[in-house]
C-alpha positions as CSV (number, residue, x, y, z in Angstrom):
1,M,0.0,0.0,0.0
2,D,1.3,3.5,-0.9
3,A,1.6,6.2,1.7
4,I,-1.3,8.7,1.8
5,N,-0.2,12.3,1.1
6,I,-2.5,14.6,3.2
7,G,-1.7,17.7,1.1
8,E,-2.6,15.8,-2.1
9,K,-5.9,14.6,-0.5
10,F,-6.8,18.1,0.7
11,S,-6.2,19.5,-2.9
12,L,-9.0,17.2,-4.2
13,F,-11.8,19.2,-2.6
14,S,-12.5,22.9,-1.7
15,D,-15.8,22.8,0.2
16,H,-16.0,23.2,4.0
17,W,-17.5,21.1,6.8
18,N,-17.8,18.1,4.6
19,P,-15.4,15.3,5.9
20,R,-13.8,13.0,3.4
21,I,-12.7,9.4,4.3
22,V,-9.1,8.9,3.2
23,A,-8.4,5.6,5.1
24,S,-9.9,3.1,7.4
25,L,-8.3,1.3,10.4
26,N,-10.1,-1.6,12.1
27,E,-13.6,-0.2,12.5
28,N,-12.5,3.5,12.4
29,Y,-12.2,6.0,9.6
30,V,-9.5,8.6,9.0
31,K,-11.3,11.7,7.7
32,L,-10.0,15.0,6.4
33,V,-12.1,18.2,6.5
34,K,-11.6,21.8,5.7
35,L,-13.1,24.2,8.3
36,E,-14.1,27.8,7.8
37,G,-16.2,30.1,10.0
38,D,-18.4,28.8,12.8
39,F,-20.4,25.6,13.1
40,I,-23.3,24.6,15.4
41,W,-23.5,23.2,18.9
42,H,-23.7,19.4,18.6
43,S,-22.7,16.1,20.0
44,H,-22.3,12.6,18.6
45,E,-24.4,9.8,20.1
46,K,-22.2,6.8,19.2
47,E,-18.7,8.1,18.4
48,D,-15.8,10.1,19.7
49,E,-14.0,12.6,17.5
50,L,-10.4,13.5,17.1
51,F,-9.4,16.9,15.8
52,F,-5.8,17.2,14.5
53,V,-4.9,20.7,13.3
54,L,-2.5,20.9,10.4
55,K,-2.9,24.6,9.7
56,G,-4.5,27.6,11.4
57,K,-6.0,27.6,14.9
58,L,-9.1,25.8,16.1
59,M,-11.0,26.9,19.2
60,M,-13.2,24.1,20.6
61,D,-16.0,25.5,22.7
62,F,-17.6,23.4,25.4
63,R,-20.4,24.5,27.7
64,D,-17.9,25.1,30.5
65,R,-14.7,26.0,28.8
66,T,-12.8,26.7,25.5
67,V,-9.8,24.7,24.4
68,E,-7.3,26.1,21.8
69,I,-5.8,23.6,19.3
70,N,-2.8,24.7,17.4
71,P,-1.0,23.2,14.3
72,G,0.6,19.9,15.3
73,E,-1.8,19.4,18.2
74,F,-4.9,17.2,18.5
75,K,-7.9,16.9,20.9
76,K,-10.1,13.9,21.4
77,I,-13.7,14.8,22.0
78,A,-15.7,12.2,23.9
79,G,-19.0,11.1,22.3
80,R,-22.1,12.9,23.7
81,L,-20.0,15.9,24.8
82,V,-21.7,19.0,23.4
83,H,-19.2,21.2,21.5
84,I,-18.7,23.6,18.7
85,P,-15.6,24.1,16.6
86,I,-14.7,27.7,15.8
87,I,-11.9,28.7,13.4
88,K,-9.7,31.6,14.4
């Protein structure tokens, strides 16, 4: 299997807030998404999320705090935890 080039995969789409599956591992997916602007408060009933920031800055708002995620950092969001990603 060839290595997956993340930059190449990102160049294949330009829309925002529309995750693309680029690989699978066991019963999990590796997804890439471009974010721009604000999203909505939400949670996920049956799955956790992992946000790994490649470029820019992501502010993850929770009901009781805000977490800043910078390039090269990631944050796991537990399922059912209400959150909203905000791009800065």
